[in-house]
C-alpha positions, -999 to 999 in steps of 0.1 A, spaced: 323 -189 694 286 -194 686 284 -163 664 313 -176 643 297 -210 639 263 -196 630 280 -173 605 297 -202 588 264 -222 587 246 -192 571 272 -187 544 271 -224 537 233 -224 533 234 -193 511 261 -210 489 240 -241 485 210 -220 472 232 -201 448 247 -233 433 213 -247 423 215 -262 388 188 -264 362 177 -295 344 178 -297 306 148 -306 286 152 -338 266 154 -319 233 167 -284 241 154 -261 213 178 -239 193 167 -203 196 171 -179 168 186 -147 183 192 -114 165 198 -78 177 213 -46 164 234 -20 182 227 17 182 255 42 188 234 52 219 241 17 234 278 27 241 284 25 278 247 24 285 226 2 307 198 1 281 198 -33 263 192 -34 226 160 -47 210 160 -85 203 141 -109 180 140 -144 194 127 -172 171 118 -208 178 109 -203 214 95 -236 227 61 -239 242 62 -239 280 87 -210 281 80 -185 309 113 -166 310 140 -156 286 174 -150 303 200 -129 286 238 -127 293 264 -107 274 301 -114 271 329 -93 255 348 -119 237 380 -98 239 378 -93 276 359 -123 290 368 -115 326 347 -83 325 312 -91 337 285 -73 316 257 -93 331 223 -95 316 187 -99 327 155 -118 325 123 -110 306 89 -127 310 80 -144 278 44 -136 268 43 -154 234 62 -128 213 98 -130 205 100 -92 200 119 -80 231 120 -42 232 150 -20 238 157 -15 275 138 -47 285 165 -55 310 195 -36 326 231 -47 322 265 -31 316 265 -22 279 294 -23 255 322 1 262 354 -10 245 383 13 255 395 15 219 387 -1 186 360 -27 181 352 -56 203 330 -87 195 301 -92 219 280 -123 224 245 -125 239 234 -159 252 197 -164 256 181 -192 276 145 -202 276 133 -214 310 101 -231 320 74 -218 344 88 -236 374 122 -220 367 140 -253 369 143 -265 333 162 -251 303 139 -255 273 160 -236 247 193 -219 241 206 -195 215 234 -170 208 241 -140 186 273 -120 182 280 -85 169 309 -61 170 307 -28 188 308 -1 177 285 -12 149 301 -14 115 
């Protein structure tokens, strides 16, 4: 009986940590986000290169998340990159499940979030969409 109770308590504590929400800055900046696909990005875990503009001061981390707008239930994931003052994010800066539409072209959206050094406040947000394969 004790093992079951401890198991439930552990799961509950883990869930509380996973549900932590971030605060929003008073004036969340609008990030400029651009990227371009290469044919080699098909079904690859190598992320494309990005240009991120209007990154607010105090940003420590840029978080990326990709969604296939035709199959939103498929999780492509994303990654985090330490922001060092340049909005030029190189190809392969983070791993994720790249675009791999079964047929035709799908529209993909990247969401980028600028996070402060403490990791608890959103300072900026931006999105960019492109079809894959590139047209």
